[in-house]
C-alpha positions as CSV (number, residue, x, y, z in Angstrom):
1,M,-0.4,12.7,10.5
2,R,-0.1,13.3,6.8
3,A,0.7,16.7,5.2
4,A,-2.2,18.4,3.2
5,G,-2.2,17.1,-0.3
6,T,-0.7,13.8,0.4
7,K,-2.6,10.6,-0.8
8,Y,-2.8,7.0,-0.1
9,L,-2.4,4.6,-3.0
10,T,-3.6,1.0,-3.1
11,P,-0.9,-1.8,-4.1
12,D,-2.7,-1.9,-7.3
13,Q,-2.2,1.7,-8.1
14,I,1.5,1.5,-7.0
15,G,2.0,-1.6,-9.2
16,E,0.6,0.2,-12.2
17,K,2.9,3.3,-11.5
18,L,6.0,1.0,-11.2
19,K,4.9,-0.7,-14.7
20,L,4.9,2.8,-16.1
21,A,8.1,3.7,-14.6
22,D,9.7,0.7,-16.0
23,E,8.4,1.6,-19.5
24,L,9.7,5.0,-19.2
25,R,13.0,3.7,-18.0
26,A,13.3,1.5,-21.0
27,A,12.5,4.3,-23.3
28,G,15.7,6.1,-21.8
29,K,14.1,8.6,-19.4
30,P,16.1,9.4,-16.3
31,I,14.8,8.6,-13.0
32,H,14.1,12.3,-12.0
33,E,11.9,12.7,-15.2
34,V,10.2,9.4,-14.4
35,S,9.3,10.5,-11.0
36,R,7.9,13.9,-12.1
37,I,5.7,12.2,-14.6
38,L,4.3,9.9,-12.1
39,G,3.9,12.8,-9.6
40,I,6.0,11.3,-6.9
41,T,9.5,11.9,-5.6
42,D,12.6,10.1,-6.7
43,S,12.9,8.5,-3.0
44,T,9.3,7.2,-3.2
45,L,10.0,5.5,-6.5
46,Y,13.2,3.9,-5.1
47,N,11.3,2.8,-1.8
48,W,8.4,1.4,-3.9
49,R,10.7,-0.7,-6.2
50,K,12.6,-2.0,-3.2
51,R,9.4,-2.8,-1.3
52,Y,7.2,-4.3,-4.0
53,L,9.8,-5.6,-6.5
54,G,13.0,-5.8,-4.8
55,G,14.5,-8.1,-7.4
56,R,11.6,-10.4,-7.4
57,D,9.0,-11.1,-10.3
58,D,5.5,-9.6,-10.4
59,K,3.9,-12.6,-8.8
60,D,6.2,-12.2,-5.7
61,A,5.5,-8.5,-5.8
62,Q,1.8,-9.2,-5.9
63,I,2.0,-11.5,-2.9
64,A,4.0,-8.8,-0.9
65,A,1.4,-6.3,-1.7
66,L,-1.3,-8.6,-0.5
67,R,0.6,-9.4,2.7
68,D,0.9,-5.6,3.4
69,E,-2.7,-5.1,2.8
70,N,-3.6,-8.1,5.2
71,R,-1.3,-6.4,7.8
72,R,-3.2,-3.2,7.4
73,L,-6.6,-4.8,7.5
74,R,-5.8,-6.9,10.6
75,R,-4.8,-3.7,12.5
76,M,-8.1,-2.2,11.5
77,I,-9.9,-5.2,12.7
78,K,-8.2,-5.3,15.9
79,S,-8.8,-1.7,16.6
80,L,-12.6,-2.1,15.7
81,V,-12.8,-5.4,18.1
82,S,-11.4,-3.4,21.0
83,L,-14.1,-0.8,20.9
84,P,-17.0,-1.4,23.3
85,D,-20.1,-2.9,21.8
86,R,-22.8,-0.1,21.7
87,R,-25.6,-2.5,22.6
88,T,-24.1,-4.2,25.6
89,G,-21.2,-2.0,26.6
90,V,-18.9,-5.1,26.7
91,T,-15.6,-5.0,24.8
92,G,-14.5,-7.5,22.3
93,T,-17.4,-9.9,22.7
94,S,-18.5,-12.0,19.7
95,D,-22.1,-12.2,18.5
96,P,-24.0,-14.7,20.6
97,R,-26.2,-15.4,17.4
98,A,-23.2,-16.7,15.6
Protein backbone atom coordinates (compact mmCIF):
# COMPACT_ATOMS: atom_id res chain seq x y z
CA MET A 1 0.00 0.00 0.00
CA ARG A 2 1.28 3.44 -0.88
CA ALA A 3 1.59 6.24 1.62
CA ALA A 4 -0.72 9.21 1.29
CA GLY A 5 0.60 11.77 -1.14
CA THR A 6 2.64 9.36 -3.25
CA LYS A 7 1.92 9.14 -6.95
CA TYR A 8 2.62 6.89 -9.86
CA LEU A 9 4.42 8.33 -12.84
CA THR A 10 4.27 6.94 -16.36
CA PRO A 11 7.51 5.94 -18.07
CA ASP A 12 7.13 9.04 -20.29
CA GLN A 13 6.90 11.30 -17.24
CA ILE A 14 9.93 9.62 -15.69
CA GLY A 15 11.83 10.08 -18.96
CA GLU A 16 10.99 13.79 -18.98
CA LYS A 17 12.19 14.16 -15.38
CA LEU A 18 15.42 12.32 -16.22
CA LYS A 19 16.04 14.65 -19.19
CA LEU A 20 15.49 17.66 -16.95
CA ALA A 21 17.81 16.13 -14.35
CA ASP A 22 20.53 15.73 -16.98
CA GLU A 23 20.11 19.36 -18.02
CA LEU A 24 20.32 20.56 -14.41
CA ARG A 25 23.38 18.39 -13.74
CA ALA A 26 25.04 19.76 -16.89
CA ALA A 27 24.40 23.25 -15.50
CA GLY A 28 26.38 22.27 -12.39
CA LYS A 29 23.59 21.62 -9.90
CA PRO A 30 24.32 18.98 -7.22
CA ILE A 31 22.18 15.82 -7.07
CA HIS A 32 20.36 16.82 -3.89
CA GLU A 33 19.28 20.10 -5.49
CA VAL A 34 18.21 18.40 -8.73
CA SER A 35 16.12 15.93 -6.71
CA ARG A 36 14.51 18.75 -4.74
CA ILE A 37 13.63 20.63 -7.94
CA LEU A 38 12.07 17.47 -9.44
CA GLY A 39 10.15 16.75 -6.23
CA ILE A 40 11.72 13.32 -5.69
CA THR A 41 14.30 11.84 -3.34
CA ASP A 42 17.94 11.35 -4.27
CA SER A 43 17.50 7.57 -4.11
CA THR A 44 14.51 7.71 -6.48
CA LEU A 45 16.58 9.66 -8.99
CA TYR A 46 19.43 7.13 -8.76
CA ASN A 47 16.99 4.21 -9.08
CA TRP A 48 15.30 5.74 -12.13
CA ARG A 49 18.64 6.38 -13.77
CA LYS A 50 19.73 2.81 -13.10
CA ARG A 51 16.42 1.32 -14.24
CA TYR A 52 15.66 3.43 -17.29
CA LEU A 53 19.08 4.54 -18.48
CA GLY A 54 21.67 2.23 -16.93
CA GLY A 55 24.36 3.37 -19.34
CA ARG A 56 22.11 2.85 -22.35
CA ASP A 57 20.99 5.34 -24.94
CA ASP A 58 17.51 6.88 -25.11
CA LYS A 59 16.15 4.23 -27.47
CA ASP A 60 17.16 1.41 -25.12
CA ALA A 61 15.67 3.31 -22.18
CA GLN A 62 12.41 3.68 -24.09
CA ILE A 63 12.35 -0.06 -24.85
CA ALA A 64 12.95 -0.85 -21.17
CA ALA A 65 10.10 1.46 -20.18
CA LEU A 66 7.78 -0.20 -22.71
CA ARG A 67 8.71 -3.64 -21.41
CA ASP A 68 7.92 -2.53 -17.87
CA GLU A 69 4.57 -1.22 -19.00
CA ASN A 70 3.84 -4.46 -20.89
CA ARG A 71 4.60 -6.44 -17.74
CA ARG A 72 2.24 -4.27 -15.72
CA LEU A 73 -0.54 -4.53 -18.32
CA ARG A 74 -0.16 -8.31 -18.58
CA ARG A 75 -0.59 -8.61 -14.81
CA MET A 76 -3.73 -6.47 -15.02
CA ILE A 77 -5.17 -8.59 -17.83
CA LYS A 78 -4.34 -11.81 -15.99
CA SER A 79 -6.17 -10.58 -12.89
CA LEU A 80 -9.19 -9.55 -14.99
CA VAL A 81 -9.34 -12.85 -16.88
CA SER A 82 -9.32 -14.79 -13.60
CA LEU A 83 -12.50 -13.02 -12.47
CA PRO A 84 -15.77 -14.88 -13.08
CA ASP A 85 -17.88 -13.76 -16.02
CA ARG A 86 -20.90 -11.91 -14.65
CA ARG A 87 -23.20 -13.30 -17.36
CA THR A 88 -22.24 -16.96 -17.11
CA GLY A 89 -20.50 -17.24 -13.75
CA VAL A 90 -17.68 -19.17 -15.46
CA THR A 91 -14.09 -18.13 -14.84
CA GLY A 92 -11.72 -17.24 -17.68
CA THR A 93 -13.85 -18.19 -20.70
CA SER A 94 -13.41 -16.48 -24.02
CA ASP A 95 -16.26 -14.79 -25.81
CA PRO A 96 -18.04 -17.44 -27.97
CA ARG A 97 -18.85 -14.76 -30.55
CA ALA A 98 -15.17 -14.20 -31.28
